[in-house]
C-alpha distance (Angstrom), angle and dihedral (degrees) to the residues before:
residue distance angle dihedral
M1 . . .
T2 3.83 . .
D3 3.83 91.0 .
L4 3.87 89.9 52.3
S5 3.76 92.4 49.0
I6 3.80 91.4 51.8
Q7 3.77 90.7 49.1
E8 3.82 93.2 48.2
A9 3.83 90.9 48.8
S10 3.71 89.3 49.0
E11 3.77 92.1 51.6
I12 3.84 91.2 46.9
A13 3.79 90.1 51.4
H14 3.78 91.9 48.7
N15 3.85 91.7 48.1
Y16 3.90 88.6 50.8
R17 3.74 93.1 51.4
V18 3.84 91.2 49.1
I19 3.86 92.6 48.7
R20 3.85 88.2 43.4
D21 3.95 91.7 50.7
K22 3.92 90.5 46.8
R23 3.84 90.8 50.9
K24 3.89 90.3 50.4
R25 3.82 91.5 47.3
R26 3.81 90.8 49.4
A27 3.82 91.0 47.4
A28 3.67 93.2 49.0
I29 3.87 92.5 45.5
T30 3.74 90.0 51.5
K31 3.78 93.5 45.2
H32 3.90 94.4 50.0
L33 3.86 90.5 43.4
F34 3.83 89.1 52.5
L35 3.90 91.9 48.0
A36 3.73 89.4 46.8
I37 3.82 93.5 55.1
C38 3.77 91.1 44.7
S39 3.77 90.6 50.3
L40 3.85 90.8 49.0
I41 3.78 90.7 52.5
M42 3.72 91.1 49.8
V43 3.86 94.2 46.1
Y44 3.78 94.8 43.3
P45 3.80 97.2 84.9
L46 3.75 90.0 54.4
I47 3.89 92.4 46.1
W48 3.93 87.1 48.8
M49 3.79 90.9 51.4
I50 3.88 91.9 48.5
V51 3.86 92.4 50.0
S52 3.86 91.7 43.1
S53 3.81 88.3 54.3
V54 3.81 89.1 67.2
K55 3.77 98.4 37.8
P56 3.85 129.3 97.9
D57 3.73 112.7 -100.1
N58 3.70 93.2 -114.2
E59 3.83 92.4 56.5
I60 3.86 98.9 48.8
F61 3.89 95.7 83.2
G62 3.82 99.4 7.2
N63 3.78 101.0 58.8
I64 3.80 117.0 62.8
S65 3.86 91.7 -163.3
L66 3.74 113.8 100.6
W67 3.71 92.8 -145.5
P68 3.84 114.7 80.3
S69 3.82 119.5 -128.9
E70 3.85 87.7 -132.2
F71 3.74 133.2 7.6
I72 3.77 112.0 -116.6
W73 3.77 104.6 -162.4
Q74 3.72 90.5 165.1
N75 3.77 87.2 82.6
Y76 3.74 90.8 80.8
P77 3.76 100.4 55.9
D78 3.83 92.4 34.6
G79 3.91 88.1 50.6
W80 3.79 91.0 48.1
N81 3.69 93.4 55.9
G82 3.82 98.1 22.8
L83 3.79 100.2 105.5
F84 3.75 132.4 60.5
L85 3.82 88.1 -80.6
S86 3.73 136.1 29.4
F87 3.74 115.5 -90.8
T88 3.75 88.3 -120.9
V89 3.87 87.0 77.8
F90 3.82 90.9 56.2
Y91 3.82 91.6 44.9
K92 3.75 89.3 51.6
N93 3.84 93.9 49.0
S94 3.81 91.6 48.9
I95 3.78 91.2 48.4
I96 3.88 90.9 50.9
V97 3.81 95.1 49.3
T98 3.89 93.7 40.4
V99 3.77 97.4 49.6
L100 3.84 95.5 43.7
A101 3.79 88.3 47.1
V102 3.79 91.1 51.4
I103 3.76 92.4 49.5
G104 3.76 93.2 47.4
N105 3.75 98.1 43.7
T106 3.78 92.8 47.1
L107 3.81 95.2 49.6
S108 3.75 99.3 38.1
C109 3.86 95.6 45.2
S110 3.75 92.0 47.4
F111 3.92 90.0 50.6
A112 3.92 89.7 52.7
A113 3.81 91.6 42.3
Y114 3.83 94.1 50.5
A115 3.83 89.5 50.0
F116 3.83 92.5 51.3
A117 3.76 95.4 41.4
R118 3.88 105.1 38.1
L119 3.73 108.7 18.8
E120 3.92 130.8 73.6
F121 3.82 116.5 -140.2
K122 3.72 134.9 151.7
G123 3.81 113.3 -85.6
K124 3.74 93.1 14.2
N125 3.77 95.0 140.9
I126 3.84 94.1 44.4
F127 3.90 90.9 50.8
F128 3.74 89.7 47.2
A129 3.88 91.1 52.6
L130 3.73 90.7 49.2
M131 3.71 91.5 49.7
M132 3.86 91.6 51.1
M133 3.82 88.3 49.3
T134 3.74 91.4 62.6
L135 3.85 86.9 68.1
M136 3.97 88.9 71.4
I137 3.92 90.1 52.2
P138 3.87 110.6 97.1
Y139 3.70 115.6 -133.8
H140 3.80 93.3 -122.5
V141 3.69 90.0 61.5
V142 3.73 94.4 67.4
L143 3.77 96.4 30.5
I144 3.87 97.8 96.6
P145 3.82 96.0 44.8
Q146 3.84 89.4 49.4
Y147 3.86 90.3 47.9
L148 3.77 92.8 51.0
L149 3.85 91.8 47.1
F150 3.85 91.2 50.9
L151 3.78 92.2 44.3
K152 3.74 90.2 52.4
I153 3.84 94.6 51.2
G154 3.93 91.6 42.7
W155 3.71 98.7 -110.2
V156 3.85 97.5 126.6
N157 3.77 114.1 112.0
T158 3.84 92.4 25.8
F159 3.81 132.9 90.4
L160 3.79 92.3 -113.6
P161 3.90 96.0 94.0
L162 3.87 88.4 53.1
I163 3.82 95.3 46.3
V164 3.85 112.5 28.9
P165 3.90 96.4 60.5
R166 3.78 87.8 56.3
F167 3.91 89.2 62.0
L168 3.93 88.1 52.8
A169 3.85 98.6 66.7
G170 3.84 91.3 -113.6
D171 3.87 96.6 152.8
A172 3.74 108.2 85.3
F173 3.86 93.1 -176.2
F174 3.83 92.6 67.0
I175 3.80 93.8 41.6
F176 3.87 89.5 54.0
L177 3.86 89.0 47.3
M178 3.74 92.9 54.9
V179 3.60 96.8 40.2
Q180 3.91 89.5 61.0
F181 3.73 89.3 47.9
F182 3.95 92.5 47.4
R183 3.87 90.0 47.5
Q184 3.87 91.9 60.6
L185 3.88 94.8 56.5
P186 3.71 113.0 96.7
R187 3.79 117.9 -100.9
D188 3.68 90.2 -141.1
L189 3.74 87.9 78.6
D190 3.85 89.4 59.5
E191 3.82 92.6 46.4
A192 3.90 92.1 48.7
A193 3.83 89.1 48.4
M194 3.72 92.1 50.3
I195 3.76 92.3 50.8
D196 3.88 87.8 54.9
G197 3.84 88.8 55.7
C198 3.82 99.8 -98.4
S199 3.68 119.0 159.1
P200 3.93 119.2 -139.6
F201 3.79 89.7 -100.6
K202 3.90 91.3 49.0
I203 3.86 89.2 48.3
Y204 3.96 88.4 51.4
W205 3.82 92.1 47.0
A206 3.75 103.2 39.5
V207 3.69 103.9 29.1
I208 3.82 113.3 21.0
M209 3.81 100.0 37.9
P210 3.98 97.0 52.9
L211 3.78 88.0 50.6
S212 3.87 96.4 46.6
L213 3.88 98.9 61.5
P214 3.79 93.8 122.7
A215 3.83 92.7 54.3
L216 3.70 94.5 40.5
A217 3.85 92.1 48.7
T218 3.83 91.4 49.3
T219 3.92 89.9 51.0
A220 3.78 91.2 47.5
I221 3.87 95.9 47.9
F222 3.76 95.3 46.2
T223 3.87 91.1 47.0
F224 3.67 89.3 49.0
I225 3.86 92.1 53.1
W226 3.75 97.8 41.6
T227 3.87 91.6 44.6
W228 3.75 94.5 47.7
E229 3.81 92.5 48.1
D230 3.91 96.6 44.9
F231 3.63 113.1 123.7
L232 3.77 104.3 162.9
G233 3.79 99.4 57.3
P234 3.72 95.9 52.5
L235 3.78 90.9 43.2
I236 3.80 90.7 57.5
Y237 3.72 101.3 41.1
L238 3.82 105.4 30.7
N239 3.78 121.3 71.9
D240 3.73 105.4 157.6
I241 3.85 116.8 80.5
R242 3.78 89.8 -138.8
D243 3.78 89.2 66.6
Y244 3.79 98.2 45.5
T245 3.80 119.5 127.8
V246 3.83 121.7 -139.6
P247 3.84 98.4 -92.4
L248 3.83 89.2 49.0
A249 3.77 93.4 48.0
L250 3.76 93.6 52.1
R251 3.80 89.8 63.1
N252 3.83 89.7 65.4
F253 3.81 92.1 66.6
I254 3.81 86.0 70.4
S255 3.88 112.8 69.5
Q256 3.69 129.4 -173.9
D257 3.73 95.1 -157.2
S258 3.68 105.7 39.6
V259 3.81 138.4 21.8
S260 3.78 117.9 -47.8
M261 3.87 119.0 -130.1
F262 3.73 100.0 -139.4
G263 3.75 96.6 161.9
Q264 3.80 90.7 56.1
L265 3.70 91.3 42.9
F266 3.84 92.0 56.9
A267 3.91 90.0 43.5
M268 3.81 92.2 54.1
S269 3.82 90.4 42.7
I270 3.81 89.9 57.2
L271 3.83 90.5 52.2
S272 3.82 91.4 44.6
I273 3.86 92.5 61.2
V274 3.93 94.0 45.6
P275 3.89 92.1 90.1
I276 3.85 91.6 50.9
F277 3.79 91.6 50.0
V278 3.79 92.1 46.7
F279 3.92 90.6 49.1
F280 3.83 90.8 45.9
I281 3.76 95.5 48.2
F282 3.80 95.6 48.6
F283 3.81 99.7 38.4
Q284 3.68 105.4 30.2
K285 3.90 90.2 108.6
F286 3.75 88.6 62.0
I287 3.90 91.8 51.1
I288 3.80 91.0 52.6
R289 3.85 94.1 43.8
G290 3.83 93.4 42.5
I291 3.78 94.2 51.4
A292 3.83 93.8 41.6
T293 3.85 93.4 50.9
S294 3.86 96.0 40.8
G295 3.86 99.2 70.7
L296 3.87 95.0 -99.9
K297 3.67 98.7 103.7
């Protein structure tokens, strides 16, 4: 009787494990199926744009089928040379603005963050609170005063309004991100460097900066993405087509007076996001590490 009870208990436990494993498998399959559907919905606009870049213009909006009747690869060379200037000019302008913006934003924000996180000066908390309050000010509120200022000093229709503010630590988000990272570094490093005769700037450059690669890389990558994709800034300050950046040049494929070149527009749109994809693929680990170690997780 005891042996039978043990056998029955073993069978019940086995059946329970089988049922539990089946439920786990069904739950895992359901979860992955749901995530796959959501991923497809999110990726579909990109797929549609890629396919539309090789479609004839009359099929882009008139044909509900995703697959084109013929592949028009000529949209890419035609789009590259389809405006008054070669698209190389617009790519070069975007690279100049973006690279200088990344350098300026990374250096200036790290300077400000180092002061807030490691130095002591009168009114530091008040200045830090004022800096954080700027996060709540929409860009459109300061757009007109900034434009009038840049117009008065003769910077309109140049790259300067898009670059110089980046060297003035005007982005509170990145300052806050790096402040949180700098505060996690041991202050014993500062004291040891001061004993060796290092000035505050030397401590910043030789001690803090080498240890802050994740935060600096995160700042550089996000600045690159946001500057490369910026449309409003170039639209406001650039008037000459020879100074247009890539997002501003894409607008010229759509005409209100003549025929719009949608195939060429989508082809150049695909090429415009290639640098962003390359940056994200190669530096995504720095983004994750920088955010995770900067107090934002």
